[in-house]
Each structure stands twice: as structure tokens, then as C-alpha cells.
C-alpha positions as CSV (number, residue, x, y, z in Angstrom):
1,X,38.1,6.4,39.7
2,X,35.6,4.7,40.0
3,X,33.7,3.0,36.7
4,X,29.5,3.6,37.4
5,X,28.1,0.2,36.0
6,X,24.6,1.0,33.8
7,X,21.3,0.3,35.4
8,X,19.9,-2.0,32.2
9,X,22.7,-3.2,30.8
10,X,22.6,-2.2,27.4
11,X,23.1,1.4,26.9
12,X,20.4,3.6,24.5
13,X,22.6,3.5,21.4
14,X,22.6,-0.8,21.5
15,X,19.2,-1.1,21.1
16,X,18.7,1.4,19.0
17,X,21.0,0.0,15.9
18,X,18.0,-1.4,13.9
19,X,16.9,-0.8,10.3
20,X,14.6,2.2,9.9
21,X,10.7,0.7,9.3
22,X,9.7,1.3,6.4
23,X,7.3,3.6,6.2
24,X,3.6,2.9,3.9
25,X,2.5,5.0,1.5
26,X,-1.2,5.5,2.8
27,X,-2.2,7.2,-0.4
28,X,-1.1,3.5,-2.6
29,X,-2.7,1.5,0.2
30,X,-6.5,2.6,0.0
31,X,-6.0,2.8,-4.0
32,X,-5.2,-1.0,-3.9
33,X,-6.5,-4.5,-1.9
34,X,-4.8,-7.6,-1.4
35,X,-6.8,-10.7,-3.2
36,X,-7.6,-14.4,-1.4
37,X,-5.3,-15.0,-3.6
38,X,-2.9,-12.9,-3.1
39,X,-3.1,-11.0,-6.2
40,X,-3.7,-7.1,-6.0
41,X,-7.0,-5.9,-6.8
42,X,-7.3,-2.3,-8.0
43,X,-11.0,0.4,-8.8
44,X,-11.0,1.5,-12.1
45,X,-9.7,5.2,-13.8
46,X,-13.2,7.3,-14.0
47,X,-15.0,4.4,-12.0
48,X,-16.6,7.6,-10.1
49,X,-18.8,7.9,-13.6
50,X,-20.7,10.8,-12.2
51,X,-20.9,13.3,-15.7
52,X,-22.0,13.4,-18.7
53,X,-23.5,9.6,-18.9
54,X,-25.1,10.5,-21.1
55,X,-23.3,9.8,-24.1
56,X,-21.8,6.5,-22.6
57,X,-23.3,3.4,-23.2
58,X,-24.3,1.4,-20.6
59,X,-22.4,-1.4,-21.2
60,X,-19.1,1.4,-20.0
61,X,-21.0,3.1,-17.3
62,X,-21.3,-1.3,-16.1
63,X,-17.7,-2.2,-16.1
64,X,-16.6,1.1,-14.4
65,X,-17.9,-0.1,-11.2
66,X,-16.3,-3.7,-11.2
67,X,-12.4,-3.8,-9.8
68,X,-9.8,-4.4,-12.2
69,X,-6.8,-6.4,-11.3
70,X,-2.9,-4.4,-11.2
71,X,-0.5,-5.6,-14.4
72,X,2.4,-6.9,-13.0
73,X,5.1,-5.4,-13.4
74,X,2.5,-2.3,-10.9
75,X,2.5,-4.7,-8.7
76,X,6.1,-5.3,-7.7
77,X,6.6,-1.6,-7.6
78,X,2.8,-1.4,-5.0
79,X,4.9,-3.7,-3.2
80,X,7.4,-1.9,-2.1
81,X,5.5,0.9,-1.4
82,X,2.9,-1.6,0.6
83,X,5.6,-3.9,2.6
84,X,2.5,-5.0,4.5
85,X,0.7,-6.3,2.0
């Protein structure tokens, strides 16, 4: 019996023995961005500031508009969730 050679050289299984790609958690990638220096920037909680504005001071409402840096322990977690950041 004659052995047939494969046309491509390497078989299908040899080509796809790589580790699977890391999937990005889309929810995190939409909430966090990297700054120019590499730090992670997020929006503040309650940043919409939509209702019951009368009891909130103008200083407090102004602070909600600004972005905040992600803390160091959270940065480590987020970088695992979003590999490309």
C-alpha cells in the first residue's frame, strides 16, 4: 500500500495547536480607557447626575463630570479583563 502525502506539509492539527486567544470583556473596555501615561481612566459613579439635582451642591455635580483614575488593585484586575489596554 502506498502512503499519500499531505498537500500542505503540516496537518490541520499541527497548525491549530496554539493557545486560544484572550477574549476582551466588552463591558469593561467600554467603561475604562488608558491615558497617555498608561494609567487607567474611568467615569465616576452617578456621573449621569440626572435627577434630584436640587439637593446636590454645584461642587458635587461638577465633580461628577470629571473622570477619575482607577485604583492600583483594580488596575491589575482590569488589565486581565482587557488584554489590549
